[in-house]
Backbone as a ProteinNet text record, in pm:
[ID]
protein_1_A
[PRIMARY]
MNLFQKADKIAITIEETDNGVKVTETSSDPCVVRLIHAHAQVVSLFIKNGYREVRKNHAVPTTD
[TERTIARY]
16408.8	16336.8	16193.3	16140.9	16028.6	15906.8	15804.2	15676.3	15671.9	15726.8	15726.4	15801	15913.2	15965.2	15911.6	15781.6	15700.7	15564.7	15534.2	15431.6	15364.7	15420.3	15347.6	15298.5	15312.4	15237.1	15127.4	15100.1	14985.9	14867.6	14750	14635.4	14567	14510	14491.1	14349.1	14223.9	14145	14098.8	14064.9	14027.2	13878.4	13804.6	13663	13618.5	13534.4	13523.1	13426.5	13448.1	13362.3	13292.8	13207.6	13139.5	13279.4	13364.5	13469.1	13620.5	13614.1	13745.3	13727	13843.8	13870.4	13924.3	13879	13921.4	14004.1	14109.1	14209.4	14256.5	14224.8	14235.5	14349.3	14447.9	14557.4	14577.2	14575.4	14590.8	14704.2	14730.1	14826.2	14836.6	14837.5	14873.7	14990.2	15074.2	15248.9	15234.6	15251.9	15266.8	15363.9	15467.1	15592.5	15539.2	15479	15395.1	15312.8	15215.1	15107.5	15180	15279.7	15371.4	15397.7	15458.1	15486.2	15380.4	15251	15138	15101.7	15083.5	15054.7	15134.3	15284.3	15353.8	15341.5	15336.1	15276.5	15164.4	15067.9	14924.1	14966.1	15037.8	15080.1	15140.3	15246.8	15295.4	15210.9	15141.8	15026.4	14931.9	14932.8	14829.4	14874.4	15032.2	15083.3	15100.5	15112.4	15134.7	15001.7	14890.7	14733.2	14754.4	14774.1	14761.8	14886.6	14983	15106.7	15131.5	15088.2	15127.3	15286.9	15337.6	15454.4	15578.4	15574.6	15680.5	15695.8	15617.1	15620.6	15743.5	15718.9	15803.2	15958.9	16000.6	16131.5	16160	16093.3	16156.1	16160.5	16261.8	16265.6	16186.1	16124.1	16038.7	16057.1	16082.4	16114.6	16028.6	16098	16050	16062	15946.8	15963.3	16039.3	16089.2	16169.9	16086	16122.7	16070.9	16078.8	16163.6	16218.3	16140.5
1186.7	1144.3	1075	964.1	895.2	902.9	866.5	866.9	765.4	656.2	570.9	624	703.5	748.4	885.8	913.8	1046.3	971.6	834.7	757.5	806.2	853.6	911.7	1052	1095.2	1229.6	1209.6	1079.3	1048.8	994.8	1038.5	950	907	770.3	681.4	613.3	631.3	567.1	489.7	358.8	250.6	251.5	242.2	200.2	96.4	-2.1	-118.1	-40.5	-64	-69.8	-177.4	-129	-254.3	-332.1	-246.5	-305.4	-355.2	-313.2	-327.1	-235.8	-146.1	-61	110.7	189.3	338.3	344.7	397.7	439.9	602.4	658.1	814.7	839.6	908.7	958.3	1085.4	1145.2	1287.8	1324.5	1460.5	1511.2	1661	1724.3	1842.9	1902.5	1820.2	1874.2	1877.3	1987.4	2021.9	1958.1	1903.8	1825.6	1697.4	1640.5	1499.9	1486.6	1579.7	1572.9	1588.7	1628	1621.1	1490.2	1417.7	1271.8	1188	1224.1	1136.7	1134.9	1272.4	1265.1	1208.2	1215.4	1141.3	1013.7	934.4	791.9	771.7	843.8	813.1	823.1	902.5	895.3	746.2	739.6	606.9	496.6	495	354.4	351.7	475.3	475.9	429.7	480.3	410	246.2	200.8	78.1	-7	47.1	-3.7	17.8	103.8	139.1	43.5	49	-41.7	-146	-200.1	-333.7	-351.1	-463.1	-503.2	-413.5	-373.6	-306.7	-182.5	-118.8	24.3	9.4	-122.7	-161.4	-105.2	-146.7	-132.4	-10.3	87.7	259.1	322.3	396.5	509.1	592.5	641.3	722.9	871.4	973.7	1102.8	1105.3	1169.7	1180	1361.5	1407.6	1527.8	1560.8	1687.7	1745.2	1768.1	1745.7	1787	1865	1975.1	2088.6	2191.1
-7081.8	-6972.3	-7083.2	-7036.5	-7112.6	-7025.7	-7066.8	-7025.8	-6883.6	-6902.7	-6787.3	-6677.8	-6684.2	-6576.8	-6508	-6572.1	-6527	-6475.9	-6463.1	-6432.7	-6318.3	-6199.7	-6090.3	-6122.3	-6243.9	-6271.8	-6362.3	-6380.5	-6468.7	-6424.5	-6440.8	-6388.5	-6510.4	-6498.3	-6595.3	-6547.8	-6653.6	-6646	-6743.6	-6722.7	-6818.9	-6810.8	-6949.2	-6956.3	-7062.1	-7029.4	-7119.7	-7211	-7349.9	-7423.2	-7519.4	-7611.4	-7665.2	-7776.1	-7791	-7889.8	-7819.3	-7685.8	-7592.1	-7501.5	-7482.8	-7368.2	-7447.7	-7359.5	-7372.6	-7241.5	-7280.8	-7189.4	-7212.2	-7076.8	-7079.9	-6987.5	-7058.4	-6936.7	-6952.7	-6868.9	-6791.9	-6719.8	-6704.8	-6603.7	-6646.6	-6498.9	-6477	-6495.4	-6568.7	-6575.3	-6730.3	-6810.6	-6947.9	-7008.9	-6924	-6997.2	-7016.2	-6917.1	-6913.6	-7029.5	-7040.7	-7138.8	-7279.7	-7320.1	-7442.7	-7450.4	-7340.2	-7355.5	-7363.7	-7319.6	-7324.8	-7476.1	-7531	-7666.9	-7775.5	-7762.1	-7829.3	-7822.5	-7702.9	-7696.6	-7758.4	-7747.9	-7819.6	-7985	-8002.4	-8179.2	-8215.4	-8139	-8188.4	-8166.3	-8051	-8051.1	-8161.4	-8207.4	-8308.5	-8435.2	-8433.2	-8571.4	-8568.2	-8455.9	-8434.5	-8471.9	-8441	-8491.6	-8656.6	-8673.1	-8816.5	-8917.2	-8871.8	-8957.8	-8893.3	-8796.3	-8743.7	-8684.8	-8672.2	-8614.4	-8670.3	-8805.2	-8885	-8819.1	-8743.9	-8693.8	-8557.1	-8496.6	-8388.1	-8399.1	-8501.9	-8543.7	-8578.3	-8578.6	-8605.6	-8495.5	-8504.8	-8372.1	-8398.1	-8278.3	-8271.9	-8173.5	-8220.3	-8147	-8018	-7914.8	-7777.6	-7748.7	-7703.2	-7707.4	-7584	-7586	-7483.7	-7358.5	-7216.9	-7099.1	-6999.5	-7075.7	-7001.4	-7014.3
[MASK]
++++++++++++++++++++++++++++++++++++++++++++++++++++++++++++++++

């Protein structure tokens, strides 16, 4: 299962900031929270490492 398959269980807020936007994702489902956290870690790696990070495989937490 991936984050996008659980989109209906995610609440998203987007706030404009002086430097862009702040996106907050929340869920009452603990499995979805693990997916949100994992996705945030990968996004942070993309920001830090650039395009070379795209080619890497990133583990997806279990959702059971």
